[in-house]
NUVEX-580359 format. One record per residue (C-alpha): residue in one letter; x, z, y. Coordinates in steps of 0.05 Angstrom, whole numbers, padded with zeros to 5 digits, always signed. Example, Ala and Ser with C-alpha at 12.3 -4.5 7.8 and 13.67 -1.06 7.14 Angstrom:
BEGIN
A+00246+00156-00090/S+00273+00143-00021/
***
This chain:
BEGIN
M+01913-00011+01787/T+01850-00033+01752/N+01795-00066+01793/L+01745-00011+01810/V+01694-00054+01845/G+01626-00039+01814/K+01657+00010+01764/T+01627+00080+01756/V+01675+00138+01767/L+01659+00212+01757/V+01700+00261+01797/T+01692+00336+01785/G+01714+00386+01837/A+01697+00333+01889/S+01675+00379+01945/S+01745+00397+01969/G+01820+00391+01958/L+01849+00339+01912/G+01781+00325+01881/E+01752+00306+01949/Q+01810+00259+01964/L+01804+00227+01895/A+01730+00213+01907/L+01747+00181+01974/A+01803+00141+01943/V+01761+00110+01888/A+01704+00097+01937/S+01753+00059+01981/Q+01766+00014+01921/G+01692-00005+01914/A+01672+00042+01858/N+01606+00076+01847/V+01625+00149+01853/V+01590+00207+01820/L+01613+00271+01854/A+01605+00337+01819/A+01620+00407+01847/R+01588+00474+01861/R+01581+00471+01937/R+01521+00427+01950/E+01526+00421+02025/R+01600+00404+02025/L+01591+00357+01966/T+01537+00318+02004/Q+01584+00310+02063/V+01638+00280+02019/A+01587+00234+01987/D+01567+00210+02056/Q+01640+00194+02071/C+01645+00155+02006/R+01586+00112+02026/L+01621+00094+02090/L+01681+00070+02051/S+01646+00030+01997/K+01588-00016+01983/G+01580+00021+01918/Q+01536+00082+01907/A+01556+00154+01918/V+01516+00206+01880/A+01526+00281+01892/I+01507+00328+01835/T+01513+00403+01840/C+01552+00425+01779/D+01594+00483+01754/V+01636+00452+01699/G+01640+00521+01667/H+01565+00515+01650/V+01547+00468+01594/A+01477+00455+01620/D+01505+00433+01687/V+01553+00384+01654/D+01497+00357+01609/H+01455+00344+01672/V+01512+00305+01704/F+01519+00259+01645/A+01444+00250+01636/T+01442+00228+01709/I+01499+00179+01699/D+01464+00150+01637/E+01400+00141+01676/L+01429+00112+01740/F+01487+00070+01715/G+01484+00066+01639/Q+01560+00066+01635/L+01619+00110+01655/D+01685+00074+01666/V+01730+00130+01692/V+01725+00206+01694/I+01773+00248+01736/N+01771+00322+01721/A+01796+00357+01784/A+01754+00420+01782/G+01794+00484+01775/F+01822+00546+01809/G+01880+00594+01806/D+01894+00668+01819/M+01965+00692+01832/T+01959+00759+01798/T+02002+00793+01745/V+01975+00797+01674/I+01969+00872+01675/T+01928+00873+01739/M+01882+00812+01730/D+01810+00829+01716/A+01782+00804+01650/P+01723+00768+01683/V+01772+00728+01725/M+01812+00709+01663/A+01749+00687+01627/K+01724+00647+01686/M+01791+00611+01695/L+01793+00590+01623/R+01719+00570+01624/V+01728+00526+01685/N+01800+00500+01680/T+01802+00491+01605/L+01735+00490+01570/G+01700+00455+01628/T+01752+00400+01629/M+01749+00393+01553/Y+01673+00388+01552/V+01670+00336+01608/S+01724+00297+01571/Q+01686+00302+01506/L+01621+00274+01536/A+01659+00220+01572/A+01696+00200+01508/Q+01631+00196+01468/R+01606+00144+01517/M+01671+00106+01528/V+01684+00092+01454/K+01621+00050+01455/Q+01647+00008+01513/P+01703-00043+01517/A+01748+00008+01552/G+01751+00071+01593/E+01798+00122+01624/I+01799+00198+01625/V+01843+00230+01678/N+01854+00305+01673/I+01888+00343+01729/A+01932+00394+01693/S+01993+00423+01729/M+02068+00430+01728/A+02051+00503+01716/G+02029+00482+01647/K+02101+00459+01634/I+02139+00511+01674/A+02105+00579+01675/T+02125+00628+01729/P+02109+00701+01743/K+02038+00714+01770/S+02012+00650+01739/A+02006+00667+01665/V+01932+00654+01656/Y+01931+00594+01703/A+01992+00565+01667/A+01960+00576+01600/S+01895+00543+01623/K+01934+00481+01643/A+01982+00480+01584/A+01921+00478+01540/I+01897+00415+01576/I+01965+00381+01566/A+01962+00395+01491/Y+01888+00374+01488/D+01903+00308+01523/N+01961+00293+01476/A+01914+00298+01417/L+01855+00264+01451/R+01899+00205+01472/L+01916+00192+01399/E+01844+00198+01377/L+01820+00148+01429/K+01877+00098+01426/D+01843+00049+01380/A+01780+00052+01422/H+01819+00027+01483/V+01806+00091+01522/N+01867+00117+01559/V+01880+00190+01574/L+01923+00203+01635/T+01948+00274+01646/V+01967+00290+01718/N+02015+00348+01728/P+02023+00364+01802/G+02064+00419+01833/P+02035+00455+01893/I+01988+00413+01937/K+01970+00428+02009/T+01896+00443+01998/D+01847+00500+02002/F+01864+00516+01929/F+01911+00569+01956/K+01858+00604+01997/I+01834+00633+01930/A+01900+00631+01891/D+01941+00664+01947/P+01900+00688+02007/T+01963+00712+02042/G+01988+00640+02049/H+02059+00663+02035/Y+02069+00620+01972/L+02050+00554+02006/E+02097+00571+02064/R+02155+00582+02016/V+02144+00517+01977/D+02127+00474+02038/Q+02183+00424+02024/L+02158+00414+01953/A+02083+00413+01967/L+02047+00347+01958/N+02003+00313+02009/P+01933+00310+01977/V+01913+00243+02009/K+01977+00208+01987/F+01976+00240+01918/A+01904+00220+01906/E+01921+00149+01925/L+01980+00150+01877/I+01936+00175+01820/V+01884+00120+01832/S+01939+00068+01835/K+01958+00086+01763/L+01889+00073+01734/G+01889+00018+01682/H+01964+00022+01669/Q+01958+00058+01602/R+02002+00113+01629/R+02008+00180+01591/E+02029+00227+01647/L+02040+00230+01721/N+02087+00286+01741/R+02103+00304+01814/P+02143+00324+01852/W+02204+00293+01819/V+02246+00356+01827/M+02197+00397+01785/S+02192+00342+01733/A+02268+00342+01728/A+02268+00418+01725/N+02220+00415+01666/L+02269+00371+01627/G+02325+00421+01642/Y+02280+00478+01620/Q+02269+00445+01552/L+02344+00437+01542/A+02364+00507+01565/P+02303+00553+01562/K+02341+00618+01574/L+02372+00590+01637/G+02304+00563+01656/D+02273+00633+01648/W+02326+00663+01693/L+02318+00609+01747/T+02242+00612+01749/G+02243+00688+01749/T+02294+00693+01806/V+02316+00632+01845/F+02250+00594+01841/N+02201+00653+01840/F+02163+00640+01904/K+02101+00681+01889/
***
């Protein structure tokens, strides 16, 4: 892991779930943490926790990454307070386990605006700054759903598959500028994400043995910073399943539609 002491790290979606744990993890390594999310009160609480873990600063900024003006404000604040951004971790996002024919159009639009366009815009503004520095790292939280789509996750899977493709191109564009792009593809994580995605709680119960611990997974992600890694895929069983899917897509379709359809 790269030395984060005194480095400035932006974490979006930092008020809860994986984003919260990522903010705490980088704070524990001595970084200045800029926390961005929509829920001001909760975000302030997480920032307070970060200050207890680090001698660095923790700045909470209310931001909906789906709104360009909000993102612009975050970066203007970073420029003013720190003058440099070393790492950005895009963890903002949400899901909705609904079939394509029943999902409301506004939900589809919002999911793409937040999960995809928001992540892309934050990455763009970060890249514009990092290419002027000796180095930098952009970490985008995509999903194994972007590699293995399942029923009732079409729009969510598409929003994350777009990030995987975007990162693959961005990584090549930034290589000579010494800016690494790390794409993180987690399977299900035991967080409040599923309170929106699946209010019944049934899905998380069915995948309990596969679900990732958010604290440990955040620590794993942070440990990979500075290693010039392309992707981080977990859990291993889903990563292996993706390889099998590429080799035998028809069999993969059958398995994901029947045996592994937990939604």
